[in-house]
C-alpha positions in Angstrom: 80.6 -49.8 175.7 79.2 -53.3 176.2 77.6 -54.6 173.1 74.5 -56.8 173.5 72.4 -58.7 170.9 69.0 -57.5 170.0 66.7 -60.0 168.4 63.6 -58.8 166.5 61.1 -60.4 164.2 59.8 -58.8 161.0 58.3 -59.6 157.7 60.9 -60.9 155.2 60.0 -58.4 152.5 60.2 -55.5 155.0 63.7 -56.6 156.0 64.9 -57.1 152.5 63.5 -53.7 151.3 64.9 -51.9 154.3 68.3 -53.5 153.8 68.4 -52.3 150.2 67.7 -48.8 151.3 70.2 -48.9 154.1 72.9 -50.3 151.8 72.3 -47.5 149.3 72.9 -45.1 152.2 76.1 -46.9 153.2 74.6 -48.5 156.3 74.1 -52.1 157.4 71.0 -53.1 159.4 72.8 -52.9 162.7 73.9 -49.3 162.0 70.5 -48.3 160.9 68.8 -49.8 164.0 71.4 -48.1 166.2 70.7 -44.8 164.5 67.0 -45.3 165.2 67.6 -46.2 168.8 69.9 -43.2 169.4 67.3 -40.8 167.8 64.6 -42.3 170.0 66.8 -41.6 173.0 67.6 -38.1 171.8 63.9 -37.2 171.2 62.6 -39.1 174.2 60.1 -40.9 171.9 59.8 -42.2 168.4 62.0 -40.1 166.1 59.1 -39.5 163.7 55.4 -38.6 163.9 53.0 -41.5 164.4 49.4 -40.6 163.6 46.3 -41.7 161.8 46.0 -40.6 158.2 43.9 -37.5 159.0 43.3 -34.9 156.3 44.8 -31.4 156.9 42.8 -28.2 157.0 43.1 -27.5 153.3 41.9 -31.0 152.4 39.0 -30.8 155.0 38.0 -27.5 153.5 38.0 -28.9 149.9 35.9 -31.9 151.1 33.4 -29.6 152.7 33.2 -27.4 149.6 32.7 -30.5 147.4 29.9 -31.8 149.5 28.2 -28.4 149.5 28.5 -28.2 145.7 27.2 -31.8 145.3 24.1 -30.9 147.4 23.4 -27.6 145.5 21.1 -28.3 142.5 22.1 -25.0 140.9 25.8 -26.1 140.5 26.6 -26.9 136.9 27.3 -30.6 136.4 29.2 -32.5 133.7 28.7 -36.0 132.4 32.0 -36.3 130.6 35.6 -35.0 130.7 35.4 -33.2 127.3 32.5 -30.9 128.5 34.3 -30.2 131.8 37.6 -29.3 130.0 35.7 -27.1 127.6 34.1 -25.3 130.6 37.4 -24.8 132.3 38.9 -23.3 129.2 36.2 -20.6 129.0 
């Protein structure tokens, strides 16, 4: 195996924080980067999911239910936490 240098630029805080994590795992930065690269090769892509922060179906359903309740004038409303807690205990 022929070793080559890989130069990257990153934010100082990111580097220091990552180094602390890797050190706790018993790795140095070089080993951690090599693990990442080997996993990328093994998976033929990034070794983790990369996506926008999109709500899942349960969250989308809860949002829709909340909007429906907010639009319904017959839904009981509370102006303080004490009244809401009391209603939940009933």
